[in-house]
C-alpha angles and dihedrals in degrees: 000000000000120000118242123233089248091055093048090051088057090062097055125102108204107215142184113170102167110123091216092060114129128234086246094057090047090051089050091050092052093047089052091049091053092044093051098033096238120183099241146349119229123194134168113276092237086078095054118094 
């Protein structure tokens, strides 16, 4: 049985690991993950308080 685009999206981890990434880029990453229903968002630990 073929997988749908929606089912595939739910298996994707959206990631940005560059320590020089801006808050704006992280916000954009999160918004994209919500829009496409991705499974997870991963960022570099330097951005976690």
